[in-house]
PATORFI-366815 format. One record per residue (C-alpha): y, x, z. Coordinates in steps of 0.2 Angstrom, whole numbers, plus 2048, in hexadecimal, padded with zeros to 3 digits. Example, Ala and Ser with C-alpha at 12.3 -4.5 7.8 and 13.67 -1.06 7.14 Angstrom:
7EA; 83E; 827
7FB; 844; 824
//
This chain:
804; 81C; 791
801; 826; 7A1
7EE; 82C; 7A3
7DF; 82A; 799
7D1; 81B; 798
7C3; 81E; 7A4
7B5; 814; 79F
7AD; 815; 7B1
7BA; 80B; 7BA
7B5; 7F8; 7BC
7C9; 7F5; 7BC
7D7; 7FF; 7B5
7EA; 7FD; 7B5
7F7; 808; 7AC
809; 805; 7AB
819; 80E; 7A7
829; 807; 7AE
83A; 809; 7A7
84B; 801; 7A4
84F; 7F5; 797
861; 7EB; 797
864; 7F3; 7A8
854; 7EC; 7B0
843; 7F3; 7B4
834; 7EE; 7AA
823; 7F4; 7A5
826; 7FF; 794
814; 802; 792
805; 7F9; 79A
7F2; 7F7; 799
7E5; 7F0; 7A4
7D3; 7EC; 7A2
7C4; 7E6; 7AC
7C5; 7E0; 7BD
7D9; 7E3; 7BE
7E7; 7D9; 7B6
7FA; 7DA; 7B8
804; 7C9; 7B9
814; 7C7; 7AE
823; 7D0; 7B5
830; 7C7; 7C1
840; 7CB; 7CA
842; 7C5; 7DC
856; 7C6; 7DB
863; 7CB; 7CF
860; 7DD; 7D1
857; 7EA; 7C5
847; 7EA; 7CF
838; 7E3; 7C6
829; 7DC; 7CF
817; 7DD; 7C9
808; 7D5; 7D1
7F7; 7DD; 7CF
7E8; 7D1; 7CE
7D5; 7D4; 7D0
7CD; 7C6; 7C7
7BC; 7C9; 7CF
7C4; 7C7; 7E1
7BB; 7D6; 7EA
7B7; 7E8; 7E9
7A3; 7EB; 7E9
797; 7F9; 7EC
79A; 807; 7DF
7AA; 7FF; 7D7
7B8; 80C; 7D1
7C9; 806; 7CE
7D8; 810; 7C7
7EA; 80C; 7C7
7F6; 818; 7BF
809; 813; 7BF
817; 81E; 7B7
829; 819; 7BD
837; 820; 7B1
848; 825; 7B8
852; 819; 7C2
846; 80B; 7C0
840; 802; 7CF
830; 7FA; 7D1
828; 7EE; 7DE
816; 7EE; 7DD
80A; 7E2; 7E7
7FA; 7D8; 7E6
7F7; 7C6; 7E3
7EB; 7C6; 7F2
7E2; 7D0; 7FF
7D6; 7DE; 7F8
7C6; 7DA; 7FF
7B7; 7E6; 801
7A7; 7DE; 802
797; 7E7; 807
794; 7F6; 7FE
780; 7FB; 7FE
77D; 80C; 7F6
78E; 811; 7F1
7A0; 80E; 7F8
7AE; 806; 7EE
7BD; 811; 7E9
7CE; 80E; 7E2
7D8; 81E; 7DC
7EC; 81B; 7D9
7F9; 826; 7D1
80C; 822; 7D3
817; 82E; 7CA
82A; 82B; 7CE
838; 833; 7C2
849; 838; 7C9
852; 829; 7D1
844; 81D; 7D0
83D; 813; 7DE
82C; 80A; 7E2
828; 7FD; 7EF
814; 7FC; 7F0
812; 7ED; 7FB
800; 7E6; 7FA
7F8; 7D9; 804
7EB; 7DE; 811
7DB; 7E8; 80E
7CC; 7DF; 815
7BD; 7E8; 818
7AD; 7DC; 81B
79D; 7E1; 825
794; 7F0; 81C
7A3; 7F5; 812
7A7; 807; 80E
7B7; 80A; 805
7C2; 819; 7FE
7D4; 817; 7F8
7DC; 828; 7F2
7EF; 825; 7ED
7F8; 834; 7E5
80B; 833; 7E4
815; 840; 7D9
827; 83D; 7DC
839; 845; 7D9
843; 849; 7E9
850; 83C; 7E3
842; 82E; 7E1
83E; 821; 7EF
82E; 81B; 7F5
828; 80E; 801
816; 80B; 803
80D; 7FE; 80E
7FB; 7FB; 814
7F3; 7EF; 820
7E0; 7F2; 823
7D7; 7E3; 82B
7C4; 7DF; 82F
7BC; 7D2; 826
7B0; 7C4; 82C
79E; 7C9; 82F
78F; 7BD; 832
78E; 7BF; 845
7A0; 7BA; 846
7A6; 7CB; 84C
7B3; 7D6; 845
7B4; 7E9; 841
7A2; 7E9; 839
7A7; 7F4; 829
7A0; 804; 828
7AF; 810; 822
7C1; 80D; 81B
7C9; 81E; 815
7DB; 81D; 80F
7E1; 82E; 808
7F3; 830; 801
7FA; 840; 7FA
80E; 840; 7F6
815; 84F; 7EC
827; 850; 7EC
82E; 85D; 7DE
81D; 864; 7DC
81B; 866; 7F0
80E; 85E; 7FB
818; 855; 808
80C; 849; 80E
7F9; 849; 810
7F4; 839; 819
7E2; 838; 81C
7DC; 829; 826
7CA; 824; 829
7C5; 815; 834
7B2; 815; 837
7AE; 808; 844
79C; 80D; 845
78F; 804; 84F
798; 802; 860
79F; 7F1; 866
7AD; 7EB; 85C
7B5; 7E5; 86C
7B7; 7F6; 872
7C0; 7FB; 862
7BE; 80E; 85D
7C6; 81E; 860
7D9; 81D; 85E
7DA; 80C; 85B
7D3; 807; 86B
7CF; 7F4; 86C
7DA; 7F1; 85E
7D3; 7EC; 84C
7E1; 7EC; 83F
7EC; 7FA; 839
7FC; 7F8; 831
806; 807; 828
815; 809; 820
81A; 81A; 817
82B; 81E; 810
830; 82E; 807
843; 82E; 803
851; 83A; 804
85B; 82E; 80F
84F; 82D; 81D
855; 836; 82D
853; 835; 83F
861; 827; 841
856; 81C; 835
847; 81E; 840
84F; 819; 850
856; 80A; 847
845; 805; 840
83E; 806; 852
84C; 7FC; 85A
848; 7EF; 84D
835; 7EF; 84D
831; 7F3; 860
835; 7E1; 866
82A; 7D9; 858
81B; 7E4; 85E
812; 7D9; 86A
803; 7E6; 86D
80F; 7F4; 870
806; 800; 864
814; 804; 858
818; 816; 853
825; 81C; 847
826; 830; 841
832; 838; 837
82A; 843; 829
830; 853; 820
830; 849; 80F
83E; 845; 815
835; 834; 81A
82D; 82A; 827
81D; 821; 82C
81B; 811; 836
80A; 80E; 83D
804; 7FF; 849
7F5; 7F8; 850
7F1; 7E6; 852
7E2; 7D9; 854
7EA; 7CF; 846
7F1; 7D0; 834
801; 7C6; 837
80A; 7D1; 843
807; 7E1; 839
80D; 7D7; 82A
81D; 7D2; 832
821; 7E3; 839
81F; 7EC; 827
829; 7DF; 81F
837; 7E0; 82B
838; 7F2; 829
837; 7F0; 816
845; 7E3; 817
850; 7F0; 820
84E; 7FD; 813
851; 7F1; 805
861; 7EB; 80D
867; 7FC; 812
863; 805; 802
865; 7F8; 7F4
86F; 7E9; 7FB
860; 7DD; 7F9
85B; 7CE; 801
84A; 7CE; 80D
83A; 7CF; 802
831; 7BD; 7FF
820; 7C1; 7F7
81A; 7AF; 7F8
80A; 7AE; 7EF
804; 79C; 7F3
//
């Protein structure tokens, strides 16, 4: 089992994903505290396994620390998602934190497609994700950050959301993405710094040897008409890989953009149908 037990964690999840009878499955798994994992299921006739992470407590609170450690063995394919949005409530005294480690062996593939992260008034949150992957592995990782409701009815009242992602390929650091959103005390109507008057941020990070400039152009042609705000950017990374970033004033357009991009990659690389993660 990857990793060792950390008693300071409010919730802990550790999994090892391998192949059995031609399909991916958890060969080892452990969870405790405020994290659970639902039984495996398969969205089609392929070999990709889907697991859903659940937080029975419903939200992250001040001082909470969560740990997720996933080891994906050679040629195994994992889709990891959440049962619902990750909610960060007021965190007086100490921020909430989640540390996630993904290890991708040769030929493996991971899609991490969680529901949105919602930060409420007075919330402070750090999420640190470390990926260690082989150059023949494939990573598709999404994130949508949404402001939660506040008692005065205004958005964008959380303190800080910091999302740091380190991606190592064959022992070489190829991506260090350090995003910090700090609304501060200004008017939420005015937005802040690079986000201008927008309040929602969507990201899709892809590391795969098949990524090239032609794919970036194809994604832009697909996604640009879906972006009513006109705040979409797609950049080619040295990974090789790409990053999609978009701004909005609502969650749904960002989910649609990320979903369409992910569906194109699934069809192109694995011959799979569009992703349907209906959870209601």
